[in-house]
C-alpha positions, 0 to 999 in steps of 0.5 A: 500500500502507498499513501501520503498520510493515513487516508490521503492518496492511498493506493494498493498493489495486490501481489497476493498471486506472487507472494505468500508474505514479505519480509522487506521493502527496498527502494533503490535505483528508482524502483521498489522491490518487495522481498517475498521470503518464503517463496524465494521471490523478489518482486520489482515494481516497475510502475506502481500506478499501472500495477506493473511488476516483474518477478525474480525467482531465485535459483534453486528454490526447493520448498516454501518455508519461513526459514531453512538452509540452502540444501533443504529450502533454497533461498529464503530472502530477508532483505535486499540492497544495491551497493557499489555495483552489486545486489546484496541479499540475505536469507533466513538460514538457521541451524535450528530445528525444524528448519535445519537438522543436526549436521546440516549446513545453514551457512552456505548462501545465507549472504550473497551478491550478484550483478544482475537479475539474470545471475540471481535467477540462474544461481550465478551469484557470489556466496559471501557468507564468510563475511558473517560469523558461523551460525549467524542469521544475516537479516536487514541491510541498509546503505549509508555514508559509503558503507553497507550495514548488515544486522545479524542475529543468533537464534537463542540471542547473545551475540547479535550485531551490526556489521559495517562493510565497505568496498575496501572490505571486498568479498 
């Protein structure tokens, strides 16, 4: 839904046919992106007024789920940001049951970057999960003052943090 104030110039865009639920919204490069978590989709709104959008389905989606791991579910997007010529995407991967079982890897592809939507759809991304601690779930992203900020948490709490990444940090 878009509005100037409550009850003022309200307009809705129905994405029920594309999304189960969404975890994030990103407005960048003149477009709105809706992060459709459980279905592994990103909806790029190309013209809100006309109701036009494009759906980007992440490569390797295996199961609809609110959380998971790469092998069990495929991507479960949390958030998306454009930074320094790359799209960055976090996934809700957790080692906690029932979303993962003992011995399953919840760290692969939990934080990825890619140059364009074709790379996202085809799985030609770069796994940069090594920039986060093992067992951490990368969640929200924001770009500010020449850096990419990544909020992350650990199921069970304790060591939650915000990481500041700059172009000099590299993948």
